C-alpha positions in Angstrom: -8.1 -6.3 -9.3 -10.4 -4.9 -11.8 -11.9 -1.3 -11.7 -14.8 -0.3 -14.0 -13.8 2.3 -16.4 -16.4 4.8 -16.2 -15.9 8.7 -17.1 -14.6 10.0 -13.6 -15.2 13.2 -11.9 -14.2 16.5 -13.0 -11.4 17.9 -10.5 -11.8 21.7 -10.0 -9.4 23.8 -8.3 -10.6 27.4 -7.4 -7.8 30.0 -7.4 -4.9 27.4 -6.9 -2.1 29.6 -5.8 1.1 27.6 -6.6 2.0 25.8 -9.9 3.6 22.9 -7.9 0.4 22.0 -6.2 -1.6 22.0 -9.4 1.3 19.7 -10.6 0.9 17.2 -7.7 -3.0 17.4 -8.3 -2.5 15.9 -11.8 -0.1 13.2 -10.6 -2.7 12.3 -8.0 -5.4 12.2 -10.4 -3.5 10.1 -12.9 -2.4 7.7 -10.2 -6.2 6.7 -9.8 -7.6 7.1 -13.5 -8.9 10.5 -13.3 -8.0 12.9 -16.2 -10.1 16.0 -16.4 -8.6 19.1 -14.5 -10.1 22.3 -14.5 -8.8 25.5 -12.9 -10.4 28.9 -12.0 -8.3 31.7 -12.0 -4.6 30.1 -11.1 -2.6 32.7 -9.2 0.7 31.9 -11.1 -1.2 31.8 -14.7 -1.3 29.0 -17.1 0.3 27.0 -18.7 3.0 26.4 -16.0 6.5 24.6 -16.3 6.5 24.2 -12.4 3.1 22.5 -12.5 4.4 20.2 -15.5 7.4 19.2 -13.6 5.5 18.3 -10.3 3.3 16.2 -12.4 5.9 13.5 -12.9 4.9 12.6 -16.3 1.0 13.0 -16.0 1.3 15.0 -19.1 -2.2 14.0 -20.4 -3.8 15.7 -17.5 -1.7 18.8 -17.6 -2.0 19.0 -21.6 -6.2 18.7 -21.2 -6.4 21.4 -18.2 -9.3 23.8 -19.1 -9.3 27.5 -17.5 -12.4 29.1 -16.2 -13.0 32.8 -14.8 -15.4 31.7 -12.2 -16.6 28.7 -10.1 -20.0 28.8 -11.7 -18.7 28.6 -15.2 -16.4 25.6 -14.3 -19.3 23.4 -13.2 -21.9 24.7 -15.8 -22.0 21.5 -17.7 -22.2 19.1 -14.7 -25.0 17.5 -13.2 -23.9 16.8 -9.7 -21.1 18.6 -7.8 -19.4 18.1 -4.2 -17.6 20.7 -2.5 -14.8 19.9 0.0 -14.1 21.6 3.0 -12.6 20.9 6.7 -15.1 23.6 8.4 -18.5 23.0 9.3 -20.9 25.4 7.1 -24.1 26.9 7.6 -26.9 25.8 5.1 -28.9 22.6 4.5 -26.5 20.5 2.2 -26.0 16.8 3.1 -22.2 16.1 4.5 -20.6 12.9 3.6 -17.3 11.2 4.2 -15.0 10.4 1.2 -16.0 7.0 1.3 -19.6 7.4 0.8 -18.9 10.3 -1.4 -16.8 8.0 -3.9 -19.8 5.7 -4.0 -22.2 8.4 -4.8 -20.1 9.7 -7.5 -19.5 6.1 -9.0 -23.3 5.4 -9.0 -24.3 8.8 -10.4 -21.4 8.2 -13.1 -22.8 4.8 -13.9 -26.2 6.5 -14.4 -25.1 8.8 -17.2 -24.5 12.0 -15.1 -21.2 14.1 -15.4 -19.9 14.7 -11.8 -17.5 17.1 -10.4 -15.6 17.5 -7.3 -14.6 21.1 -6.2 -11.4 22.0 -4.2 -10.6 25.6 -2.7 -7.6 27.5 -2.3 -4.7 26.3 -0.5 -4.7 28.7 2.4 -8.6 29.0 3.1 -10.6 26.7 0.9 -13.6 27.6 -0.8 -16.0 30.6 0.0 -19.6 30.0 1.4 -20.8 31.1 -2.0 -18.7 28.7 -3.8 -19.8 26.0 -1.2 -23.4 26.9 -1.9 -22.9 25.9 -5.7 -22.3 22.3 -4.6 -24.9 19.8 -4.3 -23.3 18.2 -1.4 -20.3 18.6 1.1 -17.4 16.3 1.6 -15.3 16.4 4.6 -12.2 14.4 5.8 -12.0 12.6 9.2 -8.9 14.2 10.0 -7.2 15.1 13.4 -9.4 18.2 14.7 -6.0 19.7 16.1 -4.4 19.6 12.8 -7.1 19.5 10.3 -5.4 21.3 7.2 -4.8 18.9 4.1 -2.7 20.1 1.1 -4.9 20.4 -1.9 -3.0 17.6 -3.6 -3.5 15.5 -0.5 -7.3 16.1 -0.6 -7.5 15.3 -4.4 -5.6 12.0 -3.8 -8.0 10.8 -1.3 -11.0 11.6 -3.3 -9.3 10.0 -6.2 -8.4 6.9 -4.3 -12.0 6.6 -3.3 -13.4 7.1 -6.9 -11.2 4.3 -7.9 -12.0 1.8 -5.0 -15.6 2.4 -5.6 -15.3 0.8 -8.8 -13.4 -2.3 -7.8 -14.9 -5.6 -7.9 -13.2 -6.2 -4.8 -12.0 -3.3 -2.5 -9.8 -5.3 -0.5 -8.0 -6.8 -3.6 -4.2 -5.8 -4.2 -2.5 -5.5 -7.6 -0.2 -8.3 -6.5 0.0 -10.9 -3.6 2.7 -13.3 -2.0 3.4 -16.4 -2.7 1.0 -19.4 -1.9 2.6 -21.4 0.7 1.4 -25.0 1.1 2.5 -26.4 4.8 5.3 -29.0 4.7 4.3 -32.6 5.2 4.6 -33.9 8.7 7.5 -36.2 7.8 9.5 -33.1 6.7 8.6 -31.3 10.0 9.5 -34.2 12.1 12.8 -34.7 10.3 13.5 -30.9 11.2 12.6 -31.5 14.8 14.9 -34.3 15.0 17.9 -32.3 13.4 17.1 -29.2 15.7 16.8 -31.4 18.9 20.2 -33.2 17.9 21.8 -29.6 17.4 20.5 -28.5 21.0 21.6 -31.6 22.6 25.0 -31.5 21.3 25.3 -27.9 22.7 23.9 -28.8 26.2 20.5 -26.7 25.8 18.5 -29.5 27.6 19.5 -28.7 31.3 18.3 -29.9 33.6 17.9 -33.3 32.0 14.7 -34.0 33.7 13.1 -31.1 31.8 14.0 -32.1 28.4 10.5 -33.6 27.5 8.7 -30.4 28.5 11.4 -28.2 26.6 11.1 -30.4 23.6 7.1 -30.2 23.6 7.4 -26.3 24.2 9.7 -26.2 20.8 7.5 -28.3 18.9 4.3 -26.3 19.9 6.2 -23.0 19.0 7.5 -24.6 15.7 4.2 -26.1 14.5 2.3 -22.8 14.9 3.6 -21.1 11.7 2.8 -23.9 9.3 6.2 -23.9 7.5 6.3 -24.5 4.0 9.2 -27.1 2.4 11.4 -24.1 1.3 11.1 -22.5 4.5 12.0 -25.7 6.3 15.0 -26.1 4.0 16.2 -22.4 5.0 16.0 -23.5 8.7 17.9 -26.7 8.1 20.5 -24.9 6.4 20.9 -22.7 9.4 21.1 -25.6 11.6 23.9 -27.4 9.3 25.9 -24.0 9.2 25.7 -24.2 13.1 26.8 -27.8 13.2 29.9 -27.2 10.8 31.0 -23.8 11.8 31.7 -21.8 15.0 33.1 -18.2 15.9 36.5 -19.6 16.0 36.2 -21.2 12.5 33.5 -19.1 10.6 32.1 -19.7 7.1 34.5 -18.5 4.5 37.6 -19.5 6.7 38.0 -23.0 4.8 36.3 -26.3 6.0 36.2 -26.2 9.7 37.2 -29.6 11.3 33.8 -30.9 12.1 33.1 -30.6 8.3 36.3 -32.1 7.3 35.7 -35.1 9.7 32.2 -35.6 8.2 33.4 -35.7 4.8 36.3 -37.9 5.8 33.9 -40.5 7.4 31.6 -40.2 4.4 34.6 -41.1 1.8 35.7 -43.8 4.4 32.2 -45.4 4.4 32.3 -45.2 0.5 35.7 -47.1 0.5 34.4 -49.8 2.8 31.4 -50.1 0.6 33.4 -50.6 -2.6 35.5 -53.0 -1.0 
């Protein structure tokens, strides 16, 4: 999974109210490779110990925070700015979803433009005048009956879409499960034989006339997953445990009679062979 390391968009928080929220914004930014945070008149002032604590070691973002008196000042050096809002606004601006907005931001950044994403106050967002400063609007497809997002959640969503837009493969993951190769048919057939013997010994195939169909059904179920050799070994270990142990003689209670007999027979066979 490779992400192109372009200069990311500036995150602008307009009059954020709580230091904790600023810290969580910084943490979300750092998660997805963004580093430049600008604050417009934070209510609790700056610097903020609460913000640093909530940032969870995203100190490079906190240390680089820049303060501004107005939203106009905060975006003055940028070429392209989007404003986030949950409410429909009057005006003529294009409205984008986060996926499309992330790709547009990436494309403009690759073209050498300085970009930014503007977020409003926790309680009531951006004013119409602040939204009017932006080139386009971004809104999130949320439950209309509960559309309010915490500012850190909104920043995380946009930061994620920014990073995803720079991946060579958007479906890639940082790690994957093991490549399991299906076991050979010989191992699978041997397992079937072991299972059928164990079930036969316990009277599973009743009535006897239905045994062929029951065996067919078992094999149909067990061939579907494509078990690997390692998985078959696990399953055979389970069967072996059922062969040797019972509720009356559970594992850990010493060698059960069935296992003792099996070992005794094996030793007897070795002695006969040696003679």
